[in-house]
N, C-alpha and C positions, 0 to 999 in steps of 0.2 A: 172618293174623290178621283176624278179623272186627270191623267196626266197631262191634258190640256190646260185644265184649270191651275194645276200647280207652276206649270211653265207661265201662265199669265202672271201669277202671283210673283214667280220670281223676277219676271221681267220687270213688275212694278216695285220690288224691292232694290234692283239694282238700278237706282237712278242716281242722279249727279249728287240730288240732296244727301244721300248715303255718304258720298265722297267729299262733298263742301258742305260744312254745316253753315248755318244763318250767320251772316257778318253780324258783329256787334261793334259800337263805337264808344269810348269813354275818353275823356279829355283829350279828344282831337284825334286819337289815334284808333284805327279802324283794324279788327281782328277777323279773319278768316279761316277757321279751323278747317282742317284736310285729314282724310283718311284713308288709309288702304282697304280697300274691299274686294271681297273673292267669295263667290258662290258656285256651287256645284248642284245638280240635280239628274234625277233619272225617274224612270217608269217603265212599266210593262204591263202586258195583260195577257188574257188567252182564254180560252174555251177547254172545258173537260169533254169526255167522251159521252157524258150524260147531256150536253148541251149547257151545262152551267158556265157560267163567265166569271172571271176575276181580274182584277187590275189592282195596281198598287202605283204609287209614285212618294219621291220625297225631294226635299231641298234643303241644303244648308247654307249658311250665311255667315262669313265672318269679317269683323272689321275692327281695325286697330288705328289709333291714331299715330299718325306719323310727322304732324307740325301744325304751322299755322302761318299764311301772310299776314304781314304786319304793314300797313298804310301808315305812314306818318310824314308830315310835311310835303306831299307830292311824292315821296319816296317808298318803294316798295321792298321789303325784306323778307327772307324764308326764315323761318325759325323751327328748327328740327326738334320734334319731340323726342325724350329719351326714354326710352322702354326699359325701366328699371328691372322688372321681371325678368327680361330676356338677357340684360347683363348677368344677372344674379346666375341664371342656369348657366349662362356661357362659361361664367368664373368657376362654377362647379365641376362642369365638365372638363375644364382646361386643367383643374387640380387633379381630378381623378385621372386623367391621362397623365400627368406629370409623374403621379404616384406610381402608376404601372410602370413608366418607363425606368422610374427609378428603381423600382423593384427587380426590372429584369438586366439592369446593369450591375446591381448588387449580387444576384444570381451568377452572373457570367464571371464576376470577378473571383466569387468563390468557387467556382469549378475549375478556373485557372492555378489555382493554389495547390 
């Protein structure tokens, strides 16, 4: 696969359809889901002393929901999505940091005695 083909595929993948999902309506309320989308790619090529050629390319795409626009009675409101996994990881990291700080405080108090 040539690097140009990968970049064309990346350009096609990073469309507004990836950011805003299809709107749907129920009971007079329209929902338009939204996501944060990031992508990165790279490629390269070269030739050897014997005239051999080689190339390679890669692309990664990440998307996560961030919320939705809610349209009801002619009013538009933003409803943020709650990322429970991110909150759980943040809670664990904060707990570990708190334990490390508490441990260093206890050690310094023991040294003073």
